[in-house]
N, C-alpha and C positions, 0 to 999 in steps of 0.2 A: 312165267313165260316173258321172253323178251328178246329181241333182235333189234330189227332196223326202223320202226316205225315210231318208236318211243321218243320223244324230244327231251330236253332237259327240264321241261315243266310239267309234261303230262304223258301217259300213256295213251297209245293209239293203235288201231289195227291189230288187235289180240297181243300186242306188245306192252307190259308191264313197266319194262324197263329196257335200255338198250346194250344189249351184251356186246356188241360189237364195239361200240365206243368205249365201253368198260374194259373190254380187252385190250385196246389200242391204248388207253391210258395206262393199265397194267403193265403192257410191254415197255411202254416209255420209261415207267418208273423204275423198271427192271434193266434199264440201260439201253433199249432199242434207240438208235437216232432217227429211223424212217419205219414207218409202218403204213403199209397198203391194205386197206379194206377193199376187198374185190367181192363186189355185192351183184350175185347172178341170180337172186330171187326174182320172180316174175314182175313184183311190184317194186316202185322206186323207194329207195330209202331215204327219204326226206328228213326222217328224225335224226338219223347218222349225219345228214350235211349239215344240219342245223347245230348240231352238239359240236362236231370238229371244227365248225368254221371258226378260223383264226388259229388254230391249234398248230403249233410248229411240229412238224416230222410226222403228222398224220395225214393222208390222203385217202380218196375214196375214188375207185372206178366202179360205175354203176349201169350195169347193161340191163334194162327192163323191158317187157314187152306188154306192160298194163299200166296205164298212167296214175293209178291210185299213189298218193303221196309223192308226186312229183314237185320238183324244184328247179330253180334255174343253177345251172352249174357256175361254179366258182373257182378260184384259185387252186383249192386242194379238195373240192368234190365234183367229179365230172359225170354228168349224167347223159347216156345215150340211150335212145328209145329205137327199138328195132321191131322185126317181126319174125315170123317164121321162116320164111326164105331167106332173109339176111343175116339171121341169128349167128351162125357160126363164121361168117365173113366179118360181121361187126365186132365179134368178140376178138377174132384174130388182129383186126385194125387196132382195136382198143388196146390189147397188149403190147403190141409192137408201138403204140404211141406213147406209152408211160415212158417219162424221162427217166434215164439212169437207174434201170432196174437193178443193175449191180450195187447200187448204194442201199437198196430196201434191205433192213434187217428183218422182216417178218410180213408175210401175207396173212392177213384173216381173210378168210375165204367163207361167204355165206352161200352155201350150196343149195340154193333153193329149187326144189322139184316142182314147184307149182308153174314152172314154164312149160311142162310138158302138155301136149295138147287134151289129154285125158285125165290129167291131175289139177285142172283149174288154169293152165294158160292158153297157148293160141295154137291154130291149125299150123303144121308144119314141123313142130317140134316134136318129134317122135323119140321113143327109146334110143334109136339109132344116134338122134342129134345129143341127146342127152350124154350118151356115152363117150361121143366125140368131145363134146364141151369139157367132161371131166378129165379126159386124156390131154386136152389141150392146155388146161389149167395147170396141170401137174407137170408135164412136160416143160410149160413155161417156166414154173418155179424151179424146176430141176436144172434146166438150161443157164438160169441166173444165178444159182447157189443159194437160193431164198428157202428158207424154213416156211412151212405153210402149217398154220391150225385152221381147221375146217369146222362148220357147223353144219348140221343136217337142219335143214330148214324149207318152208314151205311144202307145197302138196297137198292136196285135198282129195278125200276119196267122193267119187261123183257115181252117177248111175253106171258108167262105163269103166269105173276105176276103183276098185276096193283099197282099204287101208293097207292089206297085204300087197297089193301091187305098188302102192306108193312106197312102203318100205323097200321094195324090190329096187326101185329107182334109187334109193339112198345108198344100196349097196353098191352102185357103180361108182359113186365118190370114193367109197374104201377100196375098192378094186383098183382103181385108178392110183390110188396114193400107193397101195402096196406094190402095184406093177413097177412104179418108179423107183420104189425102195429096192425091190430085185434087181432092176436093171442097173442100179449104182452098185449093188454089191457084186454083180458079175464083173464088172470092169477091173 
C-alpha cells in the first residue's frame, strides 16, 4: 500500500511507501518539467510534503478536512484545511490560485473518497459534493490541457456506508474522467 502519508524515512497511516512522490519522480525522469500533486484525500499529505521539499518541478496542492499528518505549507507544498460547507469553494479557489497552470506537464490526483460524510469524512460532503469535486478537477485539467493520472484512494466502510458504496464513490472519478474525454472528442 502507499500514497501520501509515508515519508522518506518510514511508513505511516496505512502507507508503506509514497506512491504520489514516486509517480512525480518517475514523471520527472520521463521528461516532465512540472508536476502537480493534487491531494484531495480527507487527511493531509505530510509525507508527500516532506519528500518533495526542495524538489524542482514538483508541487503539491493539498485540500484536507481532517488534520492527521498536517504540515506547514512551503514553497512547493500548500495545505488548505477546510470543512464540508466550504469544500467546493476552497477547491475552486485553490485551483484558481495555482500559478501558471499552462506550464504543468502532469497532474497526479489523489482522489480520496474518505472526505465523504459517510466514508470517514465530515458532515456536508455528500455524494453530490463528491461528484461536483470530480467534475471540477477534470474540467480544470482539461481547460488547462494538462494530462491527469489519478489514484483511487481513501474511503472507509462504516456502519452507514458499505465497501460497495465506497467503491461506488470511486466510480465518480472514472465517470468524470470519461466525460472529459467524451467532451473533448465531440469538439
